[in-house]
N, C-alpha and C positions, 0 to 999 in steps of 0.2 A: 303410469305413463308408458306409452309405447315407445319402441326404439326410434320410430320415425319422428315422434313428437319431441323426444329428447334430442335427437340430432338437429332438428330444426331450430332449437334454441341457441345453437352455436353459429358462428360466422360461416363455417363450412361444414357440410355434412360428412360423416365418416365414409360415405359412399362416393364422395367427390374425388375423382382420380385426376383432376386437373393439377397443373404444376402448383398453383397456390393452395389447392386443397391438400395435396400431399405434404407440401411444406408446412402448412399449419399444424397437421397432426403428427409431424415427425420432428418438430422443433421444441426445444425446452424453453417455454415462454418465460419462466422465472429467471433462468440464466440470461436469456436475451434481454429481459427487462432490467436486470441488475447491471449488465454491461452498458446498456443505453443510459442508465442513471449515472454511472461512473463517467461516461463520456460527457454528459450534460453538466455534471459538477465541474469537470475540468474546464469546460468552456466558460461557465459562470465565474470561476475563479480567475480565469485569464482576463475577463472584462474588468475585474476589479484591480488586477495588478499590472495590466498592460500599459496604462498611461505612465506610471512611475518608471517602469523599465524602459519605455520608449524615450522618456525625457533624459534618463541617465545615460542612454546610449546615443543621444542626439538625433533620434528619429522623429521627424515632424509629425507624422500621423500617430496619435496616441493609441489607437486600436490596432496597430500593426500586428502585434503578437496575438491578440484576441482573434483576428480574422484568420491568421495562420492556424490557430488551434481549431477553429471551426472547419477549416478545409481538412486538416488531419483527422478531426473527429468524424466527418462525413465519410472519409476514406476508410477509417477503421470500422465504422458501422457497416458499410457496404462489404468490406472484406470479411467481417465477422459473420454476416448473414450468409455469404457464399460459403464460408468455412463450415458453418453449421449444416448447411444443405448438403455438403460433401461427405458428411459422416454417414456412411452407408455400410452394409455388410461387406461390400467389396474392399473396404479399407483394410480389413483384417487379412484378406488374401494377398493384398499388395505387399504388406509387411512380411507375411509368411513366405512369399516368393524369394525374399532376400536371405532367408535362414535355411541352411541345408537340412533336408529331411523334415521340415515343418509341415504341419497339417494346414490345408487351405482355410479351414474353419476350426474354431476352438472346440475341444472335446469337453463334454459336460458329464460329470459324475454326480449322480443324485441318490444312490442307494444309501441306506442307513449305515452300511459298513464302510463307506468311502471316507475314511478319516484322513485328516492332515496331521502328520507328525511334526511337532514343534520342538526345536532344540534351542538351547541358550548359548550356542557357539556355532562356529562355521562348520557344520556337519553336512556332509553330502554323501549320496549313495555311490559306491564304486563296486566293481566286479568282485572284489574280495569280501564285500559286506563288512568293512572295517569298523564302522560305527554301529553295526547291528540294526540298521533301519529297515531292511527288507522284511516284508510281510507285516509291517506295522501300520501301513496306510498307503494311500495312492500317491502322496507327494510329501516332501519334507519342506517345512517352512522354518526359516531361521529366525525365530523369535517373535515376529510381528503378530502371529496369531495368539500370543499370550495375552494380549490386551483384551481380545474378545473372549478368551477362555476365562479370564478373571471376572468378566462381567456376566457370565452365565447365570449366577444366582439371582440376578435382578429379574423381577417378575415382568412378564410381557415384553421382554427384550428380544428382538430378532437380529441376528447378525449373520453376515455372509463372509466367506473367504474367497477372494479373487486374487490369484497369484499369477505372476508372469513366470511361466515355466522356462527359465533361461538355461538351466543346467540339466543335461541328460545324466543317465548313469555313466559314470566315468570308467572307461576301461583301465584296468590296473594289473596287467599280467605279471609284473615283477613285484607287486606289493609295495611299491615306492609311494608312500602317502605324501611325501613332500612334493614330488612331481605331479601327482594327481591333484593336490591342492592348487598348485600353480596353474594347471590346465583348467580346472574348474573356475578359478578366478578370471582367467583370460577369456573364457567363453562368455562369462557374465559381462565383462567389460566390453566385449565386442558386440553382443547381441541384446544386452539388457534394455537398451533404449527402445529397440524395435518391439520386444515382447511387452514392455511396460506400456507402450502406446495402446496396444490392444486391451490391456488390463484397465486402463483409464476409461476407455469407451464402454467396456463391460460394466465398470463401476457406476458410471452415469446412468446406464440402462437399468441397473438393479435399483438405484435410488429413485429413478423416475417411476418404475413399475411399483415400487413399495409405497410411494407417497401419492399415487393418483388412483 
């Protein structure tokens, strides 16, 4: 089968650069379908429970709440569609602009030597190399990667590590680890949500690429 023949079997060709064509090929249809099914289920449940609720509250029209649910469901569907369409590479740079010294685009390490160091406690890199993490890998992960590491013996299992790099190497000229620990925790508390947003987008992209 040629590429043109394969493309013609879909609603939109991959060469279609119209708004609908771009939307079709950049939207997670499974996630969108599950969201629509959840909204539909909520509407159906409301039609079953609305008459009793309306009677209890003295509302004359039995489907008062069901219709309201339909309106909210339509709004959620429209908002969700617009939200999915807004997930573009520019989103990462918007978050990065709010973090001092951040890269506008994520940096990807793919060499076989680019390891992630996993610890089972709150260990972070500082200028004194207090925890001895330097030269062990590209980044330090505090425990989460242990799950994937434990699953490595499973045959045919592919796993990926996507981390929100919230903490830089902490300057620690006086060797005060208590102060450095507090500074590292405060940085994560301040910027963790922004870096996590980029990680979530990257995770969905990896899942989509691995399953299609």
